[in-house]
Every structure is written in C-alpha cells, then in structure tokens.
VOGU-3710 file (C-alpha; in Angstrom, 3 decimals, decimal comma):
1> mtrtvlvtgg> 0,029/-0,021/-0,020  1,310/3,452/-0,928  2,001/5,579/2,109  1,241/9,258/2,379  3,925/11,302/3,731  3,993/15,097/4,799  7,425/16,857/5,169  7,344/20,348/6,506  10,266/22,551/5,465  10,816/20,173/2,622
11> tsgigravaa> 12,267/22,354/0,065  15,813/22,433/1,002  18,529/20,716/3,137  17,466/17,919/5,442  13,840/18,342/4,682  14,389/17,962/0,967  16,601/14,898/1,408  13,936/13,357/3,615  11,255/13,860/0,986  13,492/12,472/-1,808
21> afaadgaevf> 14,060/9,262/0,305  10,341/8,637/0,856  9,541/9,486/-2,912  12,293/6,953/-3,902  10,445/4,411/-1,767  7,165/4,898/-3,819  5,308/7,035/-1,184  3,015/9,943/-2,086  4,992/12,866/-0,581  3,893/16,267/0,148
31> vtgrtpatve> 6,449/18,989/0,935  5,767/22,468/2,371  7,707/25,719/2,299  6,921/29,389/2,547  8,215/30,497/-0,924  5,934/29,638/-3,707  8,760/29,458/-6,398  10,802/27,248/-4,234  7,958/24,891/-3,477  7,049/24,536/-7,043
41> rtaeelgvhg> 10,575/23,852/-8,231  11,127/21,193/-5,477  7,874/19,446/-6,271  8,787/19,289/-9,933  12,405/18,099/-9,333  11,446/15,493/-6,816  8,167/14,331/-8,346  6,128/15,252/-5,136  3,330/17,495/-4,218  4,170/21,072/-3,193
51> vvcdagdprq> 2,081/23,101/-0,766  2,867/26,653/0,181  2,469/26,810/3,855  3,978/28,697/6,769  4,021/26,010/9,496  4,060/28,676/12,174  0,662/30,088/10,973  -2,381/28,206/12,464  -4,797/29,222/9,648  -2,276/27,979/6,867
61> vealaarfdt> -1,640/24,882/8,979  -5,420/24,041/9,215  -5,781/24,578/5,409  -2,718/22,139/4,963  -4,289/19,431/7,157  -7,579/19,784/5,370  -5,900/18,343/2,192  -5,477/14,959/3,778  -8,127/12,306/4,468  -5,370/9,975/6,086
71> ldvlvnaagg> -1,697/10,373/6,732  0,923/7,730/7,409  4,078/9,743/8,202  4,762/13,377/9,410  8,179/14,705/9,311  8,551/18,038/11,170  11,690/19,513/9,241  10,584/23,156/9,270  13,033/25,265/11,371  16,066/27,359/11,363
81> laravpgaep> 18,377/29,660/13,214  17,087/33,159/13,988  19,502/35,848/13,517  21,582/36,619/16,558  20,997/39,789/18,539  24,198/41,901/18,272  26,093/43,402/21,237  27,022/42,265/24,713  24,047/43,850/26,264  21,261/43,530/23,572
91> dldallaqwr> 18,121/45,452/23,571  15,506/43,452/25,410  12,908/43,885/22,783  15,362/42,523/20,085  16,362/39,604/22,594  12,646/38,794/23,087  12,113/38,793/19,361  14,986/36,345/18,733  13,832/33,957/21,310  10,315/34,038/20,021
101> enlaqnllta> 11,502/33,462/16,406  13,573/30,545/17,466  10,718/28,993/19,547  8,198/29,566/16,715  10,451/28,148/13,911  11,805/25,115/15,819  9,131/24,126/18,318  5,697/25,593/17,537  5,877/24,619/13,762  6,021/20,982/14,870
111> vlttasvrdk> 3,428/21,440/17,582  0,911/23,139/15,360  1,398/20,819/12,334  1,271/17,582/14,481  -1,964/18,831/16,296  -3,564/19,587/13,006  -2,993/16,054/11,513  -3,092/13,838/14,439  -6,577/12,557/13,656  -5,525/11,695/10,104
121> ftgdggavvs> -3,396/8,789/11,312  -5,428/5,640/10,914  -4,348/2,068/12,067  -1,085/0,857/13,194  2,152/1,952/11,527  2,026/5,835/11,543  5,071/7,775/12,508  5,852/11,416/13,522  9,603/12,218/13,240  10,904/15,749/14,125
131> igsigaergg> 14,271/17,163/13,413  16,231/18,237/16,377  19,873/19,317/16,941  22,956/18,725/18,907  22,451/22,307/19,934  20,008/21,029/22,628  22,790/19,416/24,408  25,287/22,282/24,601  25,257/25,964/24,742  22,912/26,540/21,992
141> gsygaakaal> 21,205/29,694/23,230  17,571/30,242/22,252  17,919/27,888/19,353  19,161/25,016/21,460  16,571/25,668/24,114  13,867/25,430/21,370  15,232/22,006/20,218  15,389/20,710/23,893  11,732/21,681/24,160  11,109/19,854/20,972
151> aawnaslsae> 12,621/16,740/22,505  10,631/17,161/25,765  7,484/17,628/23,812  8,030/14,561/21,670  8,261/12,444/24,781  4,697/13,426/26,019  3,453/13,291/22,238  4,630/9,656/22,055  2,453/8,699/25,089  -0,487/10,561/23,616
161> laprgvtcnv> -0,347/9,012/20,122  0,723/5,534/21,012  -2,906/4,163/21,405  -3,324/5,247/17,711  -0,370/3,068/16,660  1,808/6,154/15,994  5,459/6,320/17,017  7,001/9,630/17,724  10,783/10,295/17,648  13,193/13,120/17,333
171> vasgyvagtn> 16,355/12,890/15,063  18,883/15,195/16,512  21,540/16,155/14,013  25,126/17,334/14,473  27,007/19,463/11,998  25,609/18,727/8,499  27,345/20,132/5,481  25,621/21,314/2,441  22,695/23,217/4,070  21,941/26,875/4,415
181> ffrdglseer> 21,694/26,621/8,184  24,628/29,030/8,976  23,673/31,343/5,933  27,351/31,278/4,853  28,434/32,489/8,171  30,422/29,502/9,177  34,332/30,030/8,943  36,643/27,393/7,637  38,227/27,252/11,154  34,980/26,695/12,774
191> eralveethv> 34,012/24,134/10,217  37,235/22,227/10,852  36,517/22,326/14,646  33,138/20,806/14,131  34,569/18,000/11,939  37,448/17,346/14,337  35,139/16,958/17,350  33,407/13,899/15,673  34,786/10,445/16,059  34,432/9,687/12,323
201> kragtvddia> 36,211/12,921/11,376  33,788/14,081/8,656  30,824/16,257/8,579  27,272/14,694/8,368  25,260/14,831/5,131  21,582/15,386/4,653  21,325/11,704/3,561  22,720/10,589/6,838  19,720/12,248/8,526  17,190/11,270/5,835
211> rtvhflaspg> 18,105/7,675/6,012  17,649/7,729/9,848  14,236/9,468/9,518  13,262/6,763/6,934  14,167/3,921/9,198  12,191/5,431/12,051  9,093/5,395/9,827  9,664/1,762/8,770  8,287/-1,553/10,068  11,691/-2,263/11,638
221> arhitgqtvh> 11,312/0,622/14,095  7,887/-0,011/15,542  9,059/-0,516/19,044  11,197/2,713/19,066  9,097/5,748/20,246  9,506/8,625/22,724  13,243/8,758/21,791  15,903/11,324/20,658  18,185/9,553/18,254  21,587/11,413/17,904
231> vnggafttr> 23,192/11,427/14,433  26,315/13,346/14,825  29,299/11,175/14,164  30,153/10,880/17,843  30,399/14,554/18,560  27,908/14,010/21,288  27,620/10,560/22,855  25,083/9,061/25,137  24,891/5,820/27,296
//
C-alpha cells in the first residue's frame, strides 16, 4: 500500500533529502515551504506534491491538514536559526524577538502541524519524526533551548499517540554540510573544529539524517518511540 508522507520545510537541506528518500520508496509525498517558487521547483524536481504553507501560521496549517483524508508519516523538518542579537548587552525587545522566532520556527511549527493532522493517522504504522539538533545538548542559546523543548514535547506526544499506533521520535543532527543553516556565516576554522570533534572525522550529510528518519518510519522501528536519536558522528555521545 502506498504511504502518504508530509514533510514540512521540505524544499531544502534535510527536509528535501527526507522527501526524496520517501519518494524513492514509492510514497506519495507532500512538501511544504513558505516561498511559492521554491515549493514549485522542489515538487517538480522530486516528483512530489508541493504546498505553500508557513508552519507557524495556524490558519495555513489548518488549510494544509484539510488536504488529507489519511496520513501515514509526518516529518517536522521546518525550522532554522534566528539571526543573533548583536552586542554584549542587547536591547531586550530584540532579544525577546529572537527567542520568540527560534521557539516559533523550531518548536511551534512542529506542535501546530502535528496537532492539525493527529486525527489523520489511521491504524497501526503511523510515525511522527521531528528534526532536532545537537544544539539542545550544549550552549545553543535560544535555538538550543527550542530544540530541547522539542525533545521534551516529543516524549509526551509519544504517550498521547501510542494508542493510535503512532510512534514519535526526534532525530537530533550534528553538523551537517551542504545546508543553508549558517547562512554562509561558518568560517573554515569553525567548520574544521566541528568536524574534528566527531569520532568519524567527517561532517554529516543530509542523507545521513534522511536515512535515519526513513528507518524510524519503517516496520523495523515499530518499538522505538519517545526517543531522541543522535546522528552526529560521535560529536555528542549518550549511554
């Protein structure tokens, strides 16, 4: 049976790689993004459905959910890094705006989208996978705090959706090359340091993350739920 998969933030980086992985598996994939031209181009290139949607806007999210009668997999990949507030003693209004933006992009997009489609999951085999970050485990400021909150929310979501046969997990990525996350603001020295702190001595790729997401939505992962799975080459280890 063909699965229906929704990937928010699916027009670039990790989200695009995730959408491509499910499309290659024969799923009917829907990707969202905020820029119409980018959504249209991605849909055409990947052979998927494109929907213009700001996942932080409740009305747009409601309209998105109304497109589906049923859903098998939701991947919350929408997110990003809010611009830093300059200065050692930033203006409090600017600081508040930065925190709100990081929480809106990296937590509330997932909360709103998941809430809007939770009744679309039917039968056993559903999966919600959200993209987290190594920043939640170290001094990640407002971005790291938002990703830490994402993991905490996921743990409670898992208990709520388990009776519906839906698993809920977070894939926390380390440094992944080939994305626009740093907006070209990553120096060569900083990049070398990020690679050096891994055990495998290489940057992650979007496919590393996409393959893990794909596995967590597969039959082989039906007893994995409520977890944060770290994919970072050993830069952060758990036990």
